[in-house]
C-alpha positions as CSV (number, residue, x, y, z in Angstrom):
1,M,-2.0,18.5,-2.9
2,M,-1.6,15.1,-0.8
3,S,-3.5,14.6,2.3
4,E,-1.5,15.0,5.8
5,Q,-0.6,11.0,6.6
6,R,0.7,10.0,10.4
7,I,3.9,8.3,8.8
8,L,6.3,6.1,11.9
9,I,9.7,5.4,10.8
10,I,11.2,2.9,12.6
11,V,14.9,3.3,13.3
12,R,16.3,-0.2,14.5
13,H,20.0,-0.7,12.7
14,P,23.0,0.9,14.4
15,P,24.4,4.5,13.1
16,I,28.1,2.9,12.4
17,G,28.5,0.5,9.5
18,S,25.6,1.2,7.0
19,S,24.1,4.1,6.2
20,W,20.1,2.9,7.3
21,V,20.1,5.8,10.3
22,R,21.3,8.5,7.7
23,E,18.6,7.2,4.8
24,A,15.9,6.8,7.9
25,L,16.4,10.4,9.1
26,E,16.6,11.6,5.6
27,A,13.2,10.0,5.0
28,A,11.8,12.2,8.3
29,L,12.8,15.0,6.6
30,V,11.1,15.0,3.4
31,G,8.3,13.9,4.5
32,A,7.7,16.8,6.7
33,A,9.2,18.7,4.1
34,L,6.1,17.6,2.1
35,G,3.5,18.2,5.1
36,Q,3.3,15.0,6.5
37,S,2.9,14.1,10.3
38,I,6.4,12.2,11.1
39,S,7.1,10.0,14.2
40,L,10.2,8.4,15.0
41,L,10.4,5.2,16.6
42,F,14.2,3.7,17.9
43,M,14.7,0.4,19.1
44,G,17.2,-2.4,19.0
45,E,20.3,-1.4,18.2
46,G,18.8,1.8,16.6
47,V,19.0,3.3,19.8
48,L,22.6,3.5,19.8
49,A,22.2,6.9,17.4
50,L,20.9,8.8,19.8
51,L,23.6,8.5,21.9
52,P,25.5,11.8,22.4
53,D,29.0,12.4,20.5
54,Q,28.2,10.8,17.5
55,Q,31.6,9.9,15.4
56,T,32.2,9.8,11.3
57,G,32.1,6.1,10.7
58,P,34.1,4.0,8.7
59,L,35.5,5.8,5.2
60,G,34.7,9.1,6.2
61,Q,30.7,7.6,7.0
62,K,29.3,11.1,8.0
63,G,27.6,10.8,11.7
64,T,24.0,11.6,12.2
65,G,24.3,13.9,15.4
66,A,23.1,16.7,13.1
67,M,20.5,15.6,11.7
68,I,18.9,15.0,14.7
69,D,19.6,18.0,15.9
70,V,17.6,20.0,13.1
71,L,14.2,17.5,13.9
72,P,12.3,20.1,15.8
73,L,13.3,22.5,13.1
74,Y,11.4,20.3,10.7
75,D,8.8,20.1,13.1
76,I,9.6,16.3,14.2
77,E,8.9,16.5,17.7
78,Q,7.6,12.7,18.0
79,I,10.8,11.1,19.2
80,H,10.0,7.9,20.4
81,V,12.2,5.2,21.9
82,D,11.5,1.3,22.9
83,Q,12.1,0.8,26.7
84,E,12.9,-2.8,26.2
85,S,15.9,-1.7,23.8
86,L,17.3,0.7,26.2
87,E,17.2,-1.7,29.1
88,R,18.5,-4.5,26.9
89,L,21.4,-2.1,26.1
90,G,22.0,-1.0,29.6
91,L,21.4,2.7,28.7
92,R,18.6,5.0,30.5
93,Q,16.6,7.6,28.5
94,E,18.5,10.6,30.3
95,Q,22.0,9.5,28.3
96,L,20.3,10.2,25.4
97,N,20.8,13.4,22.9
98,C,17.6,14.8,22.6
99,E,14.0,14.5,23.8
100,T,12.9,11.1,23.5
101,R,9.1,9.5,24.8
102,L,9.3,6.0,26.0
103,A,6.9,3.6,23.6
104,S,5.7,0.6,23.1
105,P,6.0,-0.4,19.0
106,V,2.9,-2.4,19.2
107,N,1.2,1.1,20.1
108,L,2.8,3.2,17.5
109,I,2.2,1.3,15.4
110,T,-1.3,0.7,15.1
111,Q,-1.7,4.9,15.8
112,H,-0.1,5.3,12.2
113,D,-1.5,5.4,8.1
114,L,2.1,4.0,7.4
115,V,5.0,2.5,9.0
116,L,8.7,2.7,7.3
117,N,11.4,0.2,8.3
118,F,14.9,1.2,8.5
């Protein structure tokens, strides 16, 4: 049995036009199912994945809103957002579709054993 690691998954890409966000969320769900401590950090255009009413992307690319909704069921409750990214995109934390914590990427990275970038 593997020991629990603190894993930070950083989401930097927008939700439409690639599968990066979906892959990040799948990695988070798998890690949590395997008993790892998972935190997510949305920064850059990745913050856009947290906006409500995400639609299907081009060529039938599935939206990620439903995956974000189930994160608490997998005990993934550490969902962070980079404040600089919010400000750069002209967004407020209250506009996001889930409960998030404002965080400094540097501080979060130093608090985790493993960091995955998507």
